[in-house]
C-alpha positions as CSV (number, residue, x, y, z in Angstrom):
1,X,4.3,-9.6,-19.6
2,X,2.3,-9.5,-16.3
3,X,-1.1,-8.0,-16.7
4,X,-3.1,-6.5,-13.9
5,X,-6.8,-5.6,-13.5
6,X,-7.9,-3.6,-10.5
7,X,-11.2,-3.5,-8.6
8,X,-11.3,-0.7,-6.1
9,X,-13.8,2.0,-5.2
10,X,-12.6,4.7,-7.5
11,X,-13.1,8.5,-7.5
12,X,-16.6,8.9,-8.9
13,X,-18.7,11.7,-10.4
14,X,-22.5,11.1,-10.3
15,X,-24.2,11.9,-13.6
16,X,-27.6,10.4,-13.7
17,X,-27.4,10.2,-17.5
18,X,-29.8,7.7,-19.0
19,X,-29.5,5.4,-22.0
20,X,-31.6,7.9,-24.1
21,X,-29.3,10.7,-23.1
22,X,-26.3,8.7,-24.3
23,X,-27.9,8.1,-27.7
24,X,-28.7,11.8,-28.0
25,X,-25.2,12.9,-27.1
26,X,-23.7,10.5,-29.7
27,X,-26.0,11.8,-32.4
28,X,-25.4,15.4,-31.6
29,X,-21.6,15.0,-31.7
30,X,-21.7,13.0,-34.9
31,X,-19.9,10.0,-33.5
32,X,-22.5,7.3,-34.0
33,X,-21.0,3.9,-34.8
34,X,-20.6,3.0,-38.5
35,X,-23.4,0.8,-39.9
36,X,-20.7,-1.7,-41.0
37,X,-19.4,-2.0,-37.4
38,X,-22.9,-2.7,-36.1
39,X,-23.5,-5.2,-38.8
40,X,-20.3,-7.0,-37.9
41,X,-21.2,-7.2,-34.3
42,X,-24.7,-8.4,-35.0
43,X,-23.4,-11.0,-37.5
44,X,-20.9,-12.5,-35.0
45,X,-23.6,-12.7,-32.4
46,X,-25.9,-14.6,-34.8
47,X,-23.0,-16.9,-35.8
48,X,-22.3,-17.8,-32.2
49,X,-26.0,-18.4,-31.5
50,X,-26.4,-20.6,-34.5
51,X,-23.1,-22.7,-34.5
52,X,-21.6,-22.6,-31.0
53,X,-21.3,-26.0,-29.4
54,X,-23.6,-24.9,-26.5
55,X,-26.7,-22.7,-26.7
56,X,-26.1,-19.1,-25.5
57,X,-28.4,-16.2,-25.4
58,X,-27.9,-12.9,-27.2
59,X,-28.2,-11.0,-24.0
60,X,-25.2,-12.8,-22.5
61,X,-23.2,-12.2,-25.7
62,X,-24.1,-8.5,-25.7
63,X,-23.1,-8.1,-22.1
64,X,-19.7,-9.9,-22.7
65,X,-19.1,-7.7,-25.8
66,X,-19.7,-4.6,-23.8
67,X,-17.4,-5.8,-21.0
68,X,-14.7,-6.6,-23.5
69,X,-15.0,-3.3,-25.3
70,X,-14.8,-1.2,-22.2
71,X,-12.3,-3.2,-20.2
72,X,-9.8,-2.9,-23.0
73,X,-9.8,0.9,-22.8
74,X,-8.0,1.3,-19.4
75,X,-7.9,-0.5,-16.0
76,X,-10.9,1.3,-14.6
77,X,-13.5,1.5,-17.4
78,X,-16.1,-1.4,-17.4
79,X,-19.7,-2.4,-18.0
80,X,-21.8,-3.5,-15.1
81,X,-24.9,-5.5,-15.5
82,X,-27.9,-4.7,-13.2
83,X,-26.7,-6.9,-10.4
84,X,-23.2,-5.6,-10.5
85,X,-24.4,-2.0,-10.6
86,X,-26.5,-2.6,-7.5
87,X,-23.4,-4.1,-5.7
88,X,-21.4,-1.1,-6.8
89,X,-23.9,1.3,-5.3
90,X,-23.8,-0.7,-2.0
91,X,-20.0,-0.4,-2.0
92,X,-20.2,3.4,-2.4
93,X,-22.8,3.7,0.4
94,X,-20.4,1.8,2.7
95,X,-22.9,-0.9,3.6
96,X,-22.8,-4.4,1.9
97,X,-22.7,-8.1,2.7
98,X,-19.4,-9.9,2.3
99,X,-15.9,-10.1,3.7
100,X,-14.6,-6.6,3.5
101,X,-11.6,-6.2,1.2
102,X,-10.5,-4.7,-2.1
103,X,-9.1,-7.1,-4.7
104,X,-7.2,-6.9,-7.9
105,X,-6.3,-9.4,-10.6
106,X,-2.8,-10.5,-11.4
107,X,-2.3,-13.0,-14.2
108,X,-5.9,-14.2,-13.8
109,X,-5.7,-14.7,-10.0
110,X,-7.5,-12.4,-7.6
111,X,-5.1,-10.6,-5.2
112,X,-5.9,-8.6,-2.1
113,X,-5.1,-4.9,-2.2
114,X,-6.2,-4.2,1.4
115,X,-8.7,-5.6,4.0
116,X,-11.1,-3.0,5.3
117,X,-10.6,-2.2,9.0
118,X,-13.0,-4.1,11.3
119,X,-14.3,-6.6,8.8
120,X,-14.1,-10.4,8.6
121,X,-11.1,-10.2,6.2
122,X,-9.2,-7.9,8.6
123,X,-10.1,-10.1,11.6
124,X,-8.8,-13.2,9.8
125,X,-5.4,-11.6,9.3
126,X,-5.6,-11.4,5.5
127,X,-2.9,-9.0,4.1
128,X,-2.3,-6.9,1.0
129,X,-0.7,-9.1,-1.6
130,X,-2.4,-12.3,-0.6
131,X,-3.5,-14.3,-3.6
132,X,-6.9,-16.1,-3.5
133,X,-6.3,-19.3,-5.4
134,X,-9.4,-21.2,-4.4
135,X,-12.9,-20.2,-3.2
136,X,-14.7,-23.1,-1.5
137,X,-12.1,-25.4,-3.1
138,X,-12.9,-24.2,-6.7
139,X,-10.1,-22.5,-8.6
140,X,-10.2,-18.8,-9.3
141,X,-7.8,-19.0,-12.2
142,X,-9.3,-17.0,-15.1
143,X,-12.5,-16.1,-13.2
144,X,-13.5,-12.5,-13.8
145,X,-13.2,-10.1,-10.8
146,X,-16.9,-9.4,-10.9
147,X,-17.7,-13.1,-10.6
148,X,-15.1,-13.5,-7.8
149,X,-16.9,-10.7,-5.9
150,X,-20.2,-12.6,-6.4
151,X,-18.6,-15.7,-5.0
152,X,-17.2,-13.9,-2.0
153,X,-20.6,-12.4,-1.1
154,X,-23.5,-14.3,0.3
155,X,-26.1,-14.4,3.0
156,X,-25.0,-12.9,6.4
157,X,-23.9,-15.7,8.7
158,X,-22.8,-18.1,5.9
159,X,-19.2,-19.1,5.6
160,X,-16.7,-19.3,2.7
161,X,-13.3,-20.9,2.7
162,X,-10.5,-19.2,0.9
163,X,-7.2,-20.8,0.0
164,X,-4.5,-18.2,0.3
165,X,-1.1,-18.0,-1.3
166,X,1.2,-15.6,0.6
167,X,4.6,-15.0,-0.9
168,X,6.7,-18.2,-0.8
169,X,4.7,-19.9,1.9
170,X,2.6,-23.0,1.4
171,X,-1.0,-22.3,0.5
172,X,-3.3,-22.3,3.5
173,X,-7.1,-22.2,4.1
174,X,-9.0,-19.5,5.9
175,X,-12.7,-19.8,6.7
176,X,-14.6,-16.6,7.1
177,X,-18.2,-15.8,8.1
178,X,-19.9,-13.2,5.9
179,X,-21.4,-10.1,7.5
180,X,-23.5,-7.1,6.6
181,X,-20.6,-4.7,6.6
182,X,-21.1,-1.2,7.8
183,X,-17.9,0.5,7.0
184,X,-16.8,3.0,9.7
185,X,-14.4,4.9,7.5
186,X,-13.2,7.4,10.1
187,X,-11.5,6.5,13.4
188,X,-9.8,8.9,15.8
189,X,-7.9,9.0,19.1
190,X,-6.0,11.6,21.1
191,X,-2.3,10.8,21.3
192,X,0.1,12.1,24.0
193,X,1.1,15.7,24.0
194,X,-2.3,16.8,22.6
195,X,-1.8,15.4,19.1
196,X,-4.9,14.1,17.3
197,X,-4.9,11.0,15.1
198,X,-7.5,10.5,12.4
199,X,-7.5,7.4,10.2
200,X,-9.6,7.3,7.0
201,X,-9.8,3.7,5.6
202,X,-11.8,4.7,2.5
203,X,-13.8,7.7,1.2
204,X,-17.4,6.8,1.4
205,X,-20.7,8.6,1.9
206,X,-20.3,9.0,5.6
207,X,-16.6,10.1,5.5
208,X,-17.1,13.9,5.4
209,X,-19.4,14.0,8.4
210,X,-17.2,11.4,10.2
211,X,-14.1,13.6,9.7
212,X,-15.8,16.7,11.0
213,X,-17.1,14.8,14.1
214,X,-13.6,13.4,14.7
215,X,-11.9,16.8,14.6
216,X,-14.5,18.3,16.9
217,X,-14.2,15.3,19.3
218,X,-10.4,15.6,19.4
219,X,-10.5,19.3,20.1
220,X,-12.9,18.6,22.9
221,X,-10.7,15.9,24.4
222,X,-7.7,18.2,24.1
223,X,-9.6,20.9,26.0
224,X,-9.5,23.2,22.9
225,X,-5.7,23.0,22.5
226,X,-4.9,20.4,19.8
227,X,-1.1,20.7,19.2
228,X,-1.0,18.7,16.0
229,X,-2.9,16.3,13.7
230,X,-1.9,13.1,12.0
231,X,-4.2,12.3,9.1
232,X,-3.5,8.6,8.2
233,X,-4.4,7.7,4.6
234,X,-2.2,4.6,4.4
235,X,-3.9,1.5,2.7
236,X,-6.8,3.8,1.7
237,X,-7.8,2.8,-1.8
238,X,-9.9,5.9,-2.5
239,X,-13.6,6.4,-2.9
240,X,-15.9,9.3,-3.6
241,X,-14.4,12.4,-5.1
242,X,-16.9,14.6,-3.2
243,X,-15.8,13.1,0.2
244,X,-12.1,13.8,-0.7
245,X,-12.9,17.5,-1.5
246,X,-14.9,17.9,1.7
247,X,-12.1,16.4,3.9
248,X,-9.4,18.6,2.3
249,X,-11.8,21.6,2.6
250,X,-12.0,21.1,6.3
251,X,-8.2,21.9,6.5
252,X,-8.1,24.7,4.0
253,X,-9.4,28.3,3.9
254,X,-10.6,28.7,0.3
255,X,-8.7,28.0,-2.9
256,X,-8.4,25.0,-5.1
257,X,-8.5,21.4,-3.8
258,X,-8.4,19.6,-7.2
259,X,-9.3,20.2,-10.8
260,X,-10.7,17.8,-13.4
261,X,-9.7,18.1,-17.1
262,X,-11.2,15.8,-19.7
263,X,-11.6,15.6,-23.5
264,X,-13.8,18.7,-23.8
265,X,-12.5,21.9,-22.3
266,X,-16.1,22.9,-21.5
267,X,-16.3,20.1,-19.0
268,X,-13.2,21.1,-17.0
269,X,-14.0,21.8,-13.4
270,X,-12.2,23.1,-10.3
271,X,-13.3,22.1,-6.8
272,X,-12.8,24.7,-4.2
273,X,-12.5,24.7,-0.4
274,X,-14.9,26.9,1.5
275,X,-13.6,30.4,2.3
276,X,-13.2,29.7,6.1
277,X,-13.1,25.9,6.0
278,X,-10.0,25.2,8.1
279,X,-11.2,23.6,11.3
280,X,-7.7,23.7,12.8
281,X,-6.2,26.9,11.6
282,X,-2.6,27.2,12.7
283,X,-2.4,23.6,13.9
284,X,0.4,21.6,12.1
285,X,-0.7,18.6,10.1
286,X,1.1,15.5,9.0
287,X,-0.4,13.2,6.3
288,X,0.7,9.6,6.2
289,X,0.6,7.8,2.8
290,X,2.0,4.6,1.2
291,X,1.8,2.5,-1.9
292,X,-1.7,1.4,-1.2
293,X,-3.0,5.0,-0.9
294,X,-4.9,5.7,-4.1
295,X,-7.3,7.9,-5.9
296,X,-9.3,10.0,-3.4
297,X,-6.6,9.7,-0.7
298,X,-4.1,11.0,-3.2
299,X,-6.4,14.0,-4.0
300,X,-6.4,15.0,-0.3
301,X,-2.6,14.4,0.2
302,X,-1.8,16.3,-3.0
303,X,-4.0,19.3,-2.1
304,X,-2.7,19.7,1.4
305,X,0.9,19.3,0.1
306,X,0.5,21.8,-2.7
307,X,-1.2,24.3,-0.5
308,X,1.5,24.0,2.1
309,X,-1.0,23.0,4.7
310,X,0.5,19.7,5.7
311,X,3.7,17.7,5.6
312,X,3.2,14.5,3.7
313,X,5.1,11.6,5.2
314,X,5.6,7.9,4.4
315,X,6.2,6.4,1.0
316,X,5.1,7.0,-2.6
317,X,1.4,6.6,-3.3
318,X,-0.3,4.4,-5.8
319,X,-0.7,6.9,-8.7
320,X,-4.3,6.7,-9.7
321,X,-5.1,10.1,-11.3
322,X,-8.2,9.4,-13.4
323,X,-11.8,10.0,-12.8
324,X,-14.6,7.6,-13.5
325,X,-18.1,8.6,-14.4
326,X,-21.0,6.1,-13.6
327,X,-23.6,6.3,-16.4
328,X,-26.8,4.3,-15.5
329,X,-28.5,2.5,-18.4
330,X,-32.2,2.3,-17.5
331,X,-32.5,-1.2,-16.0
332,X,-29.6,-2.5,-18.0
333,X,-26.8,-1.8,-15.5
334,X,-24.3,1.0,-16.0
335,X,-21.2,2.0,-17.7
336,X,-18.2,3.0,-15.7
337,X,-16.1,5.2,-18.0
338,X,-12.9,7.1,-17.5
339,X,-13.8,10.6,-18.6
340,X,-11.1,12.9,-17.1
341,X,-7.8,13.2,-15.2
342,X,-7.5,15.2,-12.0
343,X,-4.8,17.6,-11.1
344,X,-3.5,19.0,-7.8
345,X,-3.8,22.7,-7.0
346,X,-0.3,23.4,-8.6
347,X,-1.4,21.7,-11.8
348,X,0.4,18.4,-11.5
349,X,-1.0,15.1,-12.5
350,X,-0.2,12.2,-10.3
351,X,-1.4,9.6,-12.9
352,X,1.1,6.7,-12.9
353,X,3.5,8.5,-10.6
354,X,1.7,9.2,-7.3
355,X,2.4,11.7,-4.5
356,X,6.0,11.8,-3.3
357,X,6.3,12.3,0.4
358,X,7.9,15.5,1.8
359,X,9.5,13.3,4.4
360,X,10.4,9.7,3.4
361,X,9.5,7.3,6.2
362,X,9.7,3.6,5.3
363,X,8.1,1.0,7.4
364,X,10.7,-1.4,8.9
365,X,11.1,-4.6,6.9
366,X,9.4,-6.7,9.7
367,X,6.3,-4.4,9.5
368,X,6.0,-4.6,5.7
369,X,3.7,-7.1,3.9
370,X,5.5,-9.8,2.1
371,X,3.0,-10.9,-0.5
372,X,5.0,-10.4,-3.7
373,X,5.5,-7.4,-6.0
374,X,3.9,-4.1,-5.1
375,X,0.9,-3.2,-7.3
376,X,1.0,0.3,-8.7
377,X,-1.2,2.2,-11.2
378,X,1.6,2.2,-13.8
379,X,1.7,-1.6,-13.6
380,X,-1.9,-2.0,-14.6
381,X,-2.6,-3.2,-18.1
382,X,-3.7,-0.2,-20.3
383,X,-2.9,2.4,-17.6
384,X,-2.4,6.0,-18.9
385,X,1.0,7.6,-18.9
386,X,1.4,10.8,-16.9
387,X,0.5,13.7,-19.2
388,X,2.7,16.2,-17.4
389,X,1.7,19.4,-15.6
390,X,-0.9,22.0,-16.6
391,X,1.5,24.7,-17.7
392,X,-1.2,27.4,-17.7
393,X,-1.8,27.0,-14.0
394,X,0.3,29.1,-11.5
395,X,3.0,27.0,-9.8
396,X,2.5,24.0,-12.2
397,X,5.1,21.4,-11.7
398,X,6.6,23.1,-8.7
399,X,6.6,19.9,-6.7
400,X,6.6,17.4,-9.6
401,X,10.4,17.1,-9.6
402,X,10.3,15.3,-6.3
403,X,8.4,12.4,-7.9
404,X,11.3,11.6,-10.2
405,X,13.8,12.0,-7.5
406,X,12.1,9.7,-5.0
407,X,12.5,6.2,-6.5
408,X,13.6,4.9,-3.1
409,X,10.2,5.8,-1.8
410,X,8.6,2.8,-3.5
411,X,8.2,0.0,-1.0
412,X,5.7,-2.5,0.3
413,X,2.9,-1.1,2.5
414,X,2.8,-1.7,6.3
415,X,0.8,-4.7,7.5
416,X,-2.8,-3.6,8.0
417,X,-3.0,-4.9,11.5
418,X,-0.3,-2.6,12.7
419,X,-1.8,0.7,11.4
420,X,-2.4,3.0,14.3
421,X,-1.1,0.6,16.9
422,X,1.6,1.4,19.5
423,X,4.3,-0.4,17.4
424,X,3.4,1.5,14.2
425,X,6.9,2.9,13.3
426,X,5.5,5.3,10.6
427,X,3.0,6.8,13.0
428,X,5.7,7.2,15.7
429,X,7.7,9.2,13.1
430,X,4.8,11.4,12.4
431,X,4.1,12.0,16.1
432,X,7.7,12.8,16.7
433,X,7.8,15.3,13.8
434,X,4.8,17.2,15.2
435,X,6.2,17.1,18.7
436,X,9.4,18.8,17.4
437,X,7.3,21.5,15.7
438,X,5.5,22.1,19.1
439,X,8.8,22.3,20.9
440,X,10.3,24.8,18.4
441,X,7.1,26.8,18.7
442,X,7.3,26.9,22.5
443,X,11.0,27.8,22.3
444,X,10.3,30.6,19.9
445,X,7.6,32.0,22.2
446,X,9.9,31.8,25.2
447,X,12.6,33.7,23.3
448,X,10.1,36.4,22.3
449,X,9.0,36.8,25.9
450,X,12.7,37.1,27.1
451,X,13.4,39.7,24.4
452,X,10.3,41.6,25.4
453,X,11.3,41.5,29.1
454,X,14.8,42.8,28.2
455,X,13.3,45.8,26.5
């Protein structure tokens, strides 16, 4: 059976819990590990140190044991050593050195989920689905994702050569120059007929402010009369939960955006939009998603769909409905642990299923990537099954039925280089949809005026 591991920027909840706090929490809850388990682990470490063919330090063995223990839980839990934790923080901040892409692992080979807009990976034409079989002519088979990330990163201005396998083509080499990457996660432009277009490539620390500025700029360019908005979340692998809540809150007036439900009911939490948060009240919104839209982007799409604030268009999303908590360990790195599942305002979980579009708009075959099978949350080794809706919440499951009826919505994502371009067929469909709404609105106004004149 094919096994997948995924490395993407996931929905995060900052905790600030220290190693001492963890020990205290375990002791209070009475879940400390059995003495026999600790003795077994210690004994095996001593055995390896004494008899293994090559010398190996206990610190390395401990780190690998932690990684093995956590990575077996689910696709997103992991242990990060100090260096990996530092890199993770740089990713979340949206500023890091490297090539600019999200990668996964399929059968021991790193595979590109999506290049980030405006980075060396995107400029080189790398595509979702591309397999990285060699890095500087050394095989990547069986190399951990974290080590692959380390090999891809380096001093700004230095180069790295990747050997890429794309579908059934012959492998080819691509040489990229590393950069200090400042991710501009929000881009916008005014389309014809006064329709605004905002693309969010990932949800980082600057996304919420960037989205507000983009909306304000579009309204200014449209002279205060924005007739519609396309929010493009295609190929967006997710990011910060707080950024997703803020973006959704800018299009909603109060009410729920997303709720989190974990093992302990006391830790359940609902995130609300501000009472008068909608920056575009009355303006129709279309949200574009596809199979590479995951995590935080699914939170936004699900919230706007459930609250009837936007029409979701495109194809089925990735289906990542779990929340990871980052727990720092006082100079010893950090634990990334899946601690909860999130639910849309109507109480549905999208874990393993994704968001089904209201309007199915497939990218034409010639615009789809052709790098092999489409990665989805449900395909990841150890992924949770969908737990079903929260029955106690009003409207729970109201839109869930569409997921099971939308099997045709699963398809390969659009090529990254086409997103937002004039030939982007899915964007054209969203613009046409909003234009029809504006025409109907104008016709309704004219009819009302005629009737008023007749009276």
